[in-house]
Structure formats: C-alpha cells, structure tokens
C-alpha positions as CSV (number, residue, x, y, z in Angstrom):
1,M,92.6,146.9,74.0
2,K,90.6,147.2,70.8
3,N,90.0,143.6,70.5
4,N,88.8,143.3,74.6
5,I,86.4,146.2,73.6
6,I,85.0,144.6,70.6
7,K,85.0,141.3,72.3
8,L,82.9,143.1,75.3
9,K,80.4,144.7,72.6
10,L,79.9,141.4,70.9
11,N,79.1,139.7,74.1
12,V,77.0,142.1,75.7
13,L,74.8,142.0,72.1
14,F,74.9,138.3,72.4
15,L,73.6,138.1,75.8
16,I,70.8,141.0,74.6
17,V,70.0,138.7,71.7
18,S,70.0,135.5,73.9
19,I,67.6,137.5,76.5
20,I,65.3,138.6,73.5
21,L,65.2,135.2,72.1
22,F,64.6,133.3,75.8
23,L,61.7,135.9,76.3
24,S,60.4,135.2,73.1
25,V,60.2,131.2,73.2
26,G,59.3,131.8,76.9
27,L,56.1,134.2,75.7
28,V,55.0,131.6,73.3
29,F,55.4,128.3,75.4
30,Y,53.2,130.3,77.8
31,R,50.5,131.3,75.4
32,S,50.6,128.0,74.3
33,V,50.4,126.1,77.6
34,K,47.5,128.7,78.6
35,I,45.7,127.7,75.1
36,A,46.0,124.2,75.8
37,V,44.7,124.9,79.5
38,V,41.9,127.1,78.6
39,Y,40.8,124.3,75.6
40,S,41.1,121.5,78.4
41,K,38.8,123.2,80.7
42,E,36.5,124.1,78.0
43,K,36.2,120.4,77.0
44,E,35.9,119.4,80.4
45,L,33.2,121.7,81.0
46,E,31.2,120.8,77.9
47,T,31.4,116.8,78.9
48,L,30.2,117.8,82.3
49,S,27.7,119.6,80.9
50,Q,26.4,117.0,78.6
51,E,26.3,114.6,81.2
52,T,24.5,116.6,83.4
53,S,21.9,117.1,80.6
54,N,21.7,113.3,79.7
55,K,20.9,112.7,83.4
56,I,18.2,115.3,83.7
57,E,16.9,113.9,80.3
58,R,17.0,110.7,81.5
59,F,14.9,111.3,85.0
60,L,12.2,113.1,83.0
61,F,12.2,110.2,80.4
62,E,11.6,108.0,83.1
63,R,8.5,110.0,84.5
64,Y,7.2,110.0,81.1
65,G,7.7,106.1,81.4
66,D,5.5,106.3,84.7
67,I,2.8,108.0,83.5
68,Q,2.6,105.7,80.2
69,V,2.5,102.5,82.6
70,L,0.0,104.0,84.9
71,S,-2.1,104.8,82.2
72,E,-2.3,101.6,81.0
73,S,-2.7,99.7,84.2
74,P,-5.8,97.8,84.4
75,I,-6.2,98.6,88.3
76,L,-6.8,102.3,87.1
77,T,-8.5,101.7,83.7
78,K,-11.3,99.3,84.7
79,N,-14.4,100.7,86.6
80,D,-15.2,97.4,88.5
81,I,-11.9,97.9,90.8
82,E,-12.3,98.9,94.2
83,K,-11.1,102.5,94.9
84,K,-8.9,101.5,98.1
85,L,-6.9,99.0,95.5
86,K,-6.2,101.9,93.4
87,V,-5.1,104.2,96.0
88,E,-3.0,101.4,97.3
89,Y,-1.5,101.0,93.7
90,L,-0.8,104.8,93.5
91,E,0.9,104.7,96.7
92,S,3.2,101.8,95.8
93,V,4.3,104.0,92.9
94,M,4.8,106.7,95.2
95,K,7.0,105.1,97.5
96,A,9.2,103.1,94.6
97,Y,10.3,106.2,93.0
98,K,10.0,109.4,95.9
99,T,9.8,111.9,93.4
100,Y,6.3,112.3,93.1
101,D,4.2,115.0,95.1
102,Y,0.9,113.0,93.9
103,I,-0.8,111.1,92.0
104,A,-4.4,111.0,91.1
105,A,-6.7,109.3,88.6
106,V,-9.9,111.3,87.5
107,D,-12.7,111.1,85.6
108,S,-13.9,112.8,82.1
109,L,-15.1,115.8,84.2
110,G,-11.8,116.1,85.9
111,E,-13.5,114.5,89.5
112,V,-10.9,112.5,91.3
113,G,-11.7,109.0,91.7
114,A,-8.2,107.7,93.4
115,S,-5.2,109.8,94.3
116,S,-2.0,109.6,96.6
117,G,-0.2,112.2,98.3
118,K,-0.9,115.7,98.9
119,G,-1.6,119.0,96.9
120,V,-4.5,117.5,94.1
121,G,-5.9,120.6,93.3
122,D,-3.3,123.0,93.4
123,I,-3.5,124.0,89.9
124,D,-6.5,123.7,87.3
125,Y,-5.9,120.4,86.2
126,K,-9.6,120.1,84.7
127,E,-7.9,122.2,81.8
128,W,-5.6,119.5,80.9
129,I,-8.0,117.0,80.5
130,K,-8.8,118.7,77.4
131,K,-5.1,118.3,76.4
132,V,-5.4,114.3,76.5
133,S,-8.7,113.7,75.1
134,S,-7.0,113.0,72.0
135,G,-5.2,110.3,73.4
136,E,-1.9,112.2,73.5
137,T,0.3,112.5,76.8
138,Y,0.5,115.9,78.1
139,V,4.0,117.1,79.9
140,S,3.8,120.9,81.4
141,D,6.7,123.2,81.4
142,F,8.4,123.9,84.7
143,I,5.6,125.9,86.8
144,Y,6.2,127.7,89.9
145,I,4.0,127.1,92.9
146,P,3.9,130.5,94.6
147,D,2.4,129.3,97.9
148,E,5.3,126.1,98.3
149,K,8.0,128.2,96.6
150,V,8.3,125.5,94.5
151,Y,9.0,124.6,90.7
152,V,7.1,121.0,89.5
153,I,6.4,119.5,86.5
154,Y,2.9,117.8,85.6
155,L,2.3,114.7,83.5
156,E,-1.1,113.5,82.3
157,A,-2.2,110.8,80.3
158,P,-5.5,109.5,79.2
159,L,-7.6,106.3,80.7
160,K,-9.6,104.3,78.2
161,D,-12.1,101.8,78.8
162,S,-12.4,98.4,77.4
163,T,-13.8,99.7,74.2
164,G,-10.6,102.3,74.0
165,K,-12.9,105.4,74.6
166,I,-11.4,107.8,77.1
167,S,-12.7,107.6,80.4
168,G,-10.8,110.0,82.4
169,A,-6.9,110.7,83.0
170,V,-4.1,110.1,85.6
171,F,-1.9,112.7,86.3
172,E,1.5,113.2,88.5
173,R,3.0,116.4,89.8
174,V,6.9,115.7,90.0
175,N,8.8,117.6,92.4
176,C,11.8,119.0,91.1
177,D,14.3,118.3,93.9
178,A,15.7,115.3,91.9
179,I,16.5,117.6,89.2
180,K,17.9,120.3,91.6
181,Q,20.0,117.7,93.4
182,I,21.6,116.7,90.0
183,V,22.5,120.4,89.2
184,E,24.0,121.1,92.6
185,N,26.4,118.1,92.0
186,V,28.0,119.7,89.2
187,K,30.7,121.7,90.6
188,F,32.5,124.5,89.0
189,G,35.0,125.7,91.5
190,K,34.5,128.5,94.2
191,T,33.2,131.3,91.7
192,G,31.0,129.0,89.3
193,Y,27.2,127.8,89.6
194,A,24.9,125.9,87.5
195,F,21.4,126.0,86.7
196,F,18.3,124.4,84.9
197,A,16.0,126.7,82.6
198,S,13.2,126.0,80.3
199,D,14.1,126.7,76.5
200,T,10.5,127.8,75.6
C-alpha cells in the first residue's frame, strides 16, 4: 500500500514538474517568436519607409533637374525668340511631366514674359527674384494655398543672357499630387497611416 502511495506521489510530482517545464518552455518559445515577429515587422516597415523616402526624393530631384534644364534653354534665355515659341516650349514641358500647375519665365523686374498653366501670381514670386539674383536655384518649402486647399512647392532658377548676366528667372509650381500618391500607396494595415512633413 505504501509503495502505491509513494508511486502516486512521485507520478503527481513528475506531472507537476513536467507541466511547469512545458509551460516554461512554451513561454520562452512564445516570447522568442513574438520578438522575432516584431523585429521582422519593424525591419519591413523600415525598408518600406526608406523606399518611400527614396521615391519622394527622386521625384523632387527630377523637378530640380527640370528647372535647371529650363534655365539653360536658349528658347528662354534669348531675347530674340518669339513669345509664342516660349509658351509652346513651356506647355510641352507641362504636358510631358504633368506635375506642374504652371511654369513661367519672368524678366528681372518679375514681369511675366511667357507662361503656361493657370495660377501665375498666386504668391508674391517677385520676392524670389532676389533669391536667385546671385545665380543660385531657389526651392521653397511646402506651401499651403488656402484658396485651393493644396500644398505646393516652388522652384526658381535664374535666366542668363549671352553675356552671362542674369536677365530674369524661370519658376515652376509643383503640385504635390504625385507625392501624395506615393505616400497613399504605402499600406500599414487597417489602423496605420502614412504622411509627409517638412523637417524645418
């Protein structure tokens, strides 16, 4: 009888120890899996964030390249070119990229010589003439246009005549729809969201 009781106690003790050991191993495994899943998700989101950032940076770099090409174009820098030809040139750029609200070429006083698109004069762009008078390209921050309820970016570069003297400027208003589409294509599930913001 005593042997049976001892065996029973040993079996119960073994069962308890086995359960505790099983639960301990299970808990450690659960925590390890959870840490691995969280780490994997963080890396996935980090990669997605970097890819999105690169797309936006590439988009803005292309716009910067556009303004450089425009500022060096003989069609805009030469005074003997007809206004009609200048307008057609600007319109062709607008159609090719479909990301500009307007592009305009102005003289040193800020008077518009040729333009394409709508909205020229929505902001006091004449102030920017001073910014490019040293020959540098100006890029604005994201600017909110209350009347249109949109965010835009302005780029401006100097126009130089044949002697190298700055005779005016060309500027473009970039709508942020393309950036918005890049951001909206980022999916974080049902509860997450993405947005872009200035770091200034």
